[in-house]
Structure formats: structure tokens, C-alpha cells
N, C-alpha and C positions, 0 to 999 in steps of 0.2 A: 514384426519389425520392432527393434528395441529403441525405446525413447532415450535420448541423451539425458544423463543425470548430472546435475550441478549442485554444489553446496549452497552458493548464493542464489536465491530464488529470483526468477524473472517474471514480471507481470507485463502482459502485452495488451494494449488497448485495441479493441476490435472496431474496425470501421470499413469504409468503402474499399480500401486497398487490400483488405485481407479476408473479406467475408465469403469468398468462393471456397467451397469445400476442399478443393485441391490445395489451396494455400494454407487453410486451417490445419490440414493434415501435416503439411511440411513444418508448420510452426510447432505443432505438438511433438513431432519426432525430433525437431531441432533442440527442444528443451524448454518450451513455454510451460511454466508451472501454473500460472493463474491467468485467466482471460478476463480483462476488465471491460465492462459495458458502461459507457458514459451516458447516463440518461439525461444529461443537459442537451444532447443532440440526438436527432433521429426520433422516429415514432416508437412508442412502447411496443407495438405489435411486431415491428421489424426486429427489435432487440430480442423479444421472446422467441421468434422464429430462428434467429441465429444461435441463440443459446441452445435450443433443441438440436439444431444441426451439429453444433460443436460437441454436445454430450454424446450424440450418436457416434460421431467419429472417434472420440476418445474411448468409448466403450468397445468399439470394434478393434481398436489398437491396444486395448487393455493398458492404457496409459493414464495415470491420474492427472486431471486438470481441474483446478478450482475455478469457480465462477464468482467474480466480484462485481456487485452492482454499485455503481457510483451515483449517489443521489445528486440532483441539481442544486438543492439548497436555495437560499434567497439571493441569488445572483442579481445584482442591479445592472441593467443594461440600457444603453442609448437606443432611442427609437429610430424610426425611419428618417432618412435625410433627403433633401431635394436633389442631391447629386451623389455620385459614388462615394465621395468624401468631401469634407469641408475643412478649411484651414483657419485657425484663429491665432491672433497675435498677442504677445505680451502687452499688458496694460489696457487692453480693450475690455468693455463691459460684455457680459455673457449671462444668459439666464438658463435655469433648469425648471421644467414645469411638469405637472402631472396631466396637463391637457393633451389630448390626442392631436398633435400637430406634426407637420413635416419639418424636420430640423433644417436650420440655415446657419449662416455665420453669426447670427445674433443670439441663437439659443436652440436647445433641443428638448425633446420630451424623454422621460424615463419610464420604465415599465412598472415601477413599484411606488405608488403614492405615499406609502408609509415611510419610505426612506427620506423624502423631503420633510416630513413632519419631525424627523429626528434632528435635522440640521439647525444650527443656530449661528449667529454672527461670529465671524473669525474662524469658523471651522474650515479645514483644508479638505478639498474634494479633488480626487484624481479621475480623469477620463481616459478613455482609450487604453485601458489596462495599465494605467500608471504613467503614460507618456505625456499627458497634459495635466497641468496643475492649476487649480482655482482656489480662491479664498472667498467665503461667503461675506457679502457686504450688507445685504438686507433680505427680508423675508416677508411674504404675505401668504394668503391662504393657499394659492395654487402655484406660486412662482417663487423661486429663489434667485436673487440677483447676486452675481459674482464678478470678481475682477480676475483676469487671466494673469497668473504669475509665471507660468511656463507655457508658451504657445506650441502649436503643432497641428498635425492632421487628426481629424476625428472621423471614425468610420461607424456605420450603423451596427447595432447589436454588440458593440464592444463594452467591456466592463467599466463600472463606476464604483468608487470606494471612498470611505472616510475612515482612515485607519484608527483614529483616536476615539471613535464612538463605539460604545457598547450598545448595539441596536436592541431596542426593547421588543420589536416584533419577532415572532418565532423563527428560530434557525431551521427547524423542521417544518416545512410548509405543507399545505394541503396536497399540493401536487407531489411532494415527496412521499406522502402516505399513500397516494394513488399508485405511484411507482413501486413502493414497497409491497403493496398488495399483489402486484404481478410478480415481483421478485420472490415472494413467499410461495406463490403457485408454481414458479419455476424451480423452487428449491435451490436458490443461490446459496453459496457457502460463506460469502463475506459481503457486508454492506458498509460502504464508505459514506460517512456523514460530512457534508461540505460546510465550510465556514463556521466550524465549531467555535463557540465563544466561551462556553462554560460546561462543567461536567453534566449538568442537567440535560443538555442537548443529546448527549449519548444515552442517558438513562431513559429519555423519551422514546428513542428508537428501540432500545432493549425491551422496554415495557410492551411496545407494540408487537415486537417479534415474539415475545413470550406468550402474549395473548393469542397470537395466531399459530402457536405451536412450532415455531421455527427455531432451529439451533444455530442460525447464522451468526458468525462472529461480527461484532460491530467495530469498525475502524474509524478513529478520529482523524480527520484531515486538519493538520495544523497549518492554517494559511491566513489567519487573522492576528494582528498584533495584540488585540485584547485577550486572546486565548492564553497568553503567557501569564496573565494575572491569576489564572486558575490551572496552570499547566500540570501541576502534580496530581490534582484530583482528576483532571481529564484523563491522564495516562492511567491512573489507578482504576477508573471505572471502565475503561476501554479494553477490548480484547486485542487491539493492535493500534498502531499509530502510523500515519503517513506524513512525512515532511513534504508538504506541497509547495515547492519553492517558487512556483509561478506567481500566485497571488501573495505569497509571503514576501516576495521581493518587491511587491508594490506597497504593501502595508508597512514594511520596515525599510531601513536603508539597505541598499544593495550590499554594501560592505559588511553588514551584520549577518547576512544569510548564512555564510559558511559556519559561523560560530553558533548561530541558533540551531543549525543542523547538527553540529557536534553535541550541543547541549541536550537536544531532544533524544538523540541516539543514546547518549550516555545514561539519561534517566530511564529510558525504556530497557536498556540492558540490565540495569540494577534490579528492576522488579520483574524481569522476565516477560516483557511485552514485545511481540514481534514488531519490527519497525521497518517501514518502507521509505526509500528515498526516491523522489519523483521529480519530474519536469526538466526538459531540455537536456537530458543526459547524452543523447546522441542526435540533437536537433539538426545538425548539418546533414545528417543522412536522410532527412526528408527528401532532399533533392540530389544528394551526392552519394556515390558508392563507398566512400571512405570517410571515417570520422576525423575530427581535428585532434591534434596532440593534447589540447586542453581537455577535450571530452574524455579521452582515454584516462588522463590523470584524475579527472573528476570521479569517474567510476571506481578506479582503484582506491582512491582516498575514502570514498563512502564505505567500501568493504573493510578497509583498515580501521575506520572509525567504529565499525561494528554493526552496520546495517544488515538486516536479515534478507531484504529483498530490494530489487531495483525495478523501476517501472518505466516502460516506454509508452509515450502518449501519441503525439502526432506522427512519430517515426513509423509506427506500425498501422495507425488508423488511416492516415491519408498519405503516407510517404510512398516513394517510388520503389523502395527496396525493403519491404517488411521482413521477409525471411532473412535476408543478408544482415539487416540491422540487428536482429535477434542473435544471429550467430556471432557477429562482432562483439556484442555485449558479453556473450557467454565465453568467448575466447579471452577477453580482458579479465573476466571474473575468474576463470580457471587459472590464469597466470598469477593473479593476485592471491588466490587461495593457496597456491603452491609457495608463495613468498611469505605468507603470514607467520611461519615459524621463526622468521628473523625479526619479528616485531613483538613488543611486549603484549601479554595477554590482554584482551579487551576487558575482561571481567574475571575476578577471582572469588573464591568462597567468602573471603573476608570483606570484599567490596559489596557483595550483593545483599539485598534485603529479602529475607524469606522467613516465613513463620515456622516451617518445619525444618529445623536445622539438621536433623538426621538425614533427611532426603538430600539436602545440599551437600553435606559432608560425604554421603555415599556416592553422589554423582562425581564430586571432585576426586574421590579415591578411585573410582572407575576410570576416569580420564587418566590419572597418574599411572595406573596399572597398564592401561592400553598404550600409553606412551613408552613405558619402560619395556614392555614385551613386544613393541612394534606391531601391535594388533592391527589388522586390516580394518576390522569393523567392530563397533559396539552395537550389540543387539538388545533391544528393550521390548519385551512383550508387555502391552499395556492397553487398558480400555479407558485411560484418562490422559488427555493431552498435556495436563499440567506436569505429569511425572517426567515428561520428556523435555520440557522447556529448560530445565536446569542444565542438562547436557548440552543443548543447543547454545546456551549462553556462554558456556565455557570454551567453545570453539575447539574441540579436540581435533587432532590431526587425522584420527580415524573417522571413517564414515559412520553415521548413525542410522541403523535400520530399526524402525519402530513398527512392531507387528500388532495389529488390532483387529477386533471383530466388529467394531462399530463404525459405520460409514461416516457419521458426523465427526468423529474423532479423526478418522483417516484423512478427511478433506482438510481439517484445520491444521494438521501437522505438515501439510504441503508447504505452508508459509514459513516454517521454522528453518533457520539456517542449518545446513548440514544433515538434515533429516530426510531419509528415504522411507516413506510410509508404505506398508504392505498390508493388504486386507486378506484375512483368512476367515473360514466359516465359523470355527469355534476353537476354544482352548480346552484341553482335557486336564489330566492331573499334572502336578508340578514336574515330575520326571519327564513325561512325554512333551510338556511345553518346552523344557530346556532342550530336548532332542530336536524338536521341530525348528528351533532357532537355527540350527546348523543347516537343515534342509532348505529353509527359506533363503538363507544367505547364498547358498550354492545355486539355487534355482534362479536367483536374481543376477547371478554372475558377478557379485560383489566380493566374493572370496573363492579361492580354489585350493587345491591340495597343498598341505603344509602351511597354509596361512593360519595365523592365530586370530581368534575372535574373543571378545569379552562379553559375556551375557550379564545383564543387570536387571534385577527385580527389586522394586521398592514397595513398601507397604501401601502406598497411595495409588497403586496401579489398577485397583478395582478388580483384581484377580485373586491374589494370594496374600495372606497376612504375613509376608516374609520379606526380609532384606537379604538378598543373595547376590554375590558376585562370583562368577565362575569363568575361568580361562579355558578355552578348548582349542585344539588344533584340528583343522579340517583334514579328515582322512582321505 
């Protein structure tokens, strides 16, 4: 059975709604590129079991699917309550404590005592994932006294944040490292680091993975306001970036989120970092079989902005229509991709920052030739994922087929916009490699008789010390 292939990559969060093998199979065939496992929820052992099941299904279908492990990070949460929820009102006094108490209308406990140590008078604190607003009025050893600025309902286990604070306790927690150990054993392809504040948070995870012999890409989740103080370095040291709009919308003004999204996407495009746009993209489809018009527009605009991938969260994890939601997103993406030719290019050679200008110039020339000859496909034999990132950034009208012999390179290219990765056993000499490009494209069904293809080889491909561009017509 042939997997649906899309240029804009789609990440689906795996949860109770889609863990059955039959549903996972439908999602793979529908076009799921990467499966996300959110280690903030569920038991580690259950995640590992589902990862193994998913890998087995994908192998039988001969369909590439990446595995993304999303680490919990130092999420601050409200403790247990005396009722299902409590309601507090503007102007009332309210306390936060590290003591293990059952929360009431006068105060609640928090799961991380280090967070309270960071707070000081006049700090703003948000409860219930940003819906309730407090200001700190006094502090003692185990309790923070606050005044309620915006009242509302509070639920147990909901998030707590202080946007203006750079937290001194580690972003990468001991539990994160425990999760990572299982992720390494399961050979996950991508690791997402939550609540990144500084570049060192990413480097900590990279160092751990290197020590364990893992080739997993490390993705920085941008969801804290303070991350923008070090945003360029964070993007530079990361292998990819996620615009996590949920917590970002709590930490910043809601009206700022669209522009922060565009800013992050633009910065990633310029230096060739894959970028994921996430959170509430099709949230109405958690319960409804059709999206809202606003959600459709949101998805299209993210693609036009230059996002490489889109992510579904609750929609597939706990929603009623996981497969249909994925298909709706892919349909919107396909239509938008077809319309991209009417919009200005998201990135050009002169805009981008790259050390090897020859590679960038060669990639731009290849895209130009493909456009002028109406080539169906650009084919790139490579054992280095960096050599393909330039082409992806340029958003060619042609599909990009990347042929490699290295599994870790193969999986990483799954996340790049417009790239269809193909795994082969080995490359031979240059002439036979060029000929094999034609065979691979035909066997994948991406080009047929009389279609033109452009083959590109650059010196950073890890195969041949040559820069070659060749146009061939499928016989």
C-alpha cells in the first residue's frame, strides 16, 4: 500500500484515541510523517510499547515515519483540590505553598518548591494555563501570598507560570534524563526540549545524547518569553525549532503570538533549521468532524510563512476523529502548496546565511533549472542531511527526492519541507549513481515517461568530491 506523500510535513501526537494498531496504520497511510510521544502524560513503559508497535507497522508498510520524544521539562502544576475545581475572585487574597495540602478557595499547593523560591514581591503569576492572574504581595519560607488580579476557575494539575522570570533551576530535569534514557533505547529520531530558556538547555541534551551514542535531532520548543533574549543562539545550536503556541500565548500577549511565530519561522528559514508550528491548529476537530474557517486560514498562513511542519496535539491524541483530522490538515496543506507559486519566495540565496556559498549557489541554480525545464523532481544522492536543507529552504515547485544509505540521515530528512527520503543499500561509482536516480524516482511513482528530472550532486554530500547538475528525461 502506498503512503500519501506531502511536502508540508505533519506530526501527530499519539494518545488514547489512536494507539490501536489499525488506527496507527491508517494514519501512516494517510500521510503522518512523524509520531510525537508526549512524555508529560502516560507511563514511560506504555510509550515504549506503542513506539515498538508503530515501528513494526511502518516497517511492514515500508513507509518512513519518524519518532519524536517530547520531554516534560520543568512544568509547574497546581496540586490536588478539595473539589473538581475552585473559583477565586478579583481582589481576594490567595496563597501558593510547597506544603502538601488539598487546595481550597484560599490557596493551593504547587509541585515544584524551587519555583516558589524564585518568586519575589510584585511578580505576576498565572494559574490554570494563563486564565487566572495573580500578583505576589509577600513571601515566607514555604508560602507566597498573592492578590488576585483576574479571577476564574482553577483545576488540579493545570499549569503555573511567571513569564518575566528566568528560572535558575534546570530546564532539563532528572525525570527528563530518565525519559531520555528510554528514548535512546528506543532509538527515537527527534527529541523536543520543553520550556527552553537559553542555548545551554539544548547543549545539555545534545551532550547527553552524544554520550549515549544517539544521533537524535534536538528540537527547541519556544514557549517561554525569556527564550527570546537568547533566541538566535537557541536556533543556532538546535537541529530544529518548534513554535509551541500554547504556553507561548500564556507567557506573552495573545496578540503578539502571530508575529512571534513569523519571526521564529523567518530566523529558522535563514539558517536552514526545520521549524514546526504547533498547538490548536485544528482544535475544534477534537469534538467536531469539520474545522473552523479560522483554523483553515491559520494552517495555510503557517505554510505561506515558511513552516516545514505542522503538529496536531489533542486533535489526534484524545480527539474523536484522529484520522479525519490528519486528512483535513493534509488537504489544506496540499491546496496551499499548490498556491505557493503565487506568493513571493520565502527565502532566496541572498537572504540566507550559509558558510558554503558554493553549495547555496548550486542549490539555487538547480531550482532555477528545474523551474525553467518544468522538471517533475529534483533528485539528490547524499549521506549528509545538510546538503539537502538548502533545497528545502528554497521551496522549489518540483518535489525533492533525497537518496541515502544512512538510516539516521534518512529519518532526519523526513522533517524537511518538500523532501521525500529514500533508503538504498549502497552507492557505487558516479555513473551508476546518476543512473540509479532515475530508477528510484520511477519506482517511487514520482515521475513517469517523458517527465524531466534534475539530478544534483554537491561536494558536501559525503559521497563524491564533485558538483554536478544534470537534466534527464525519463525514458
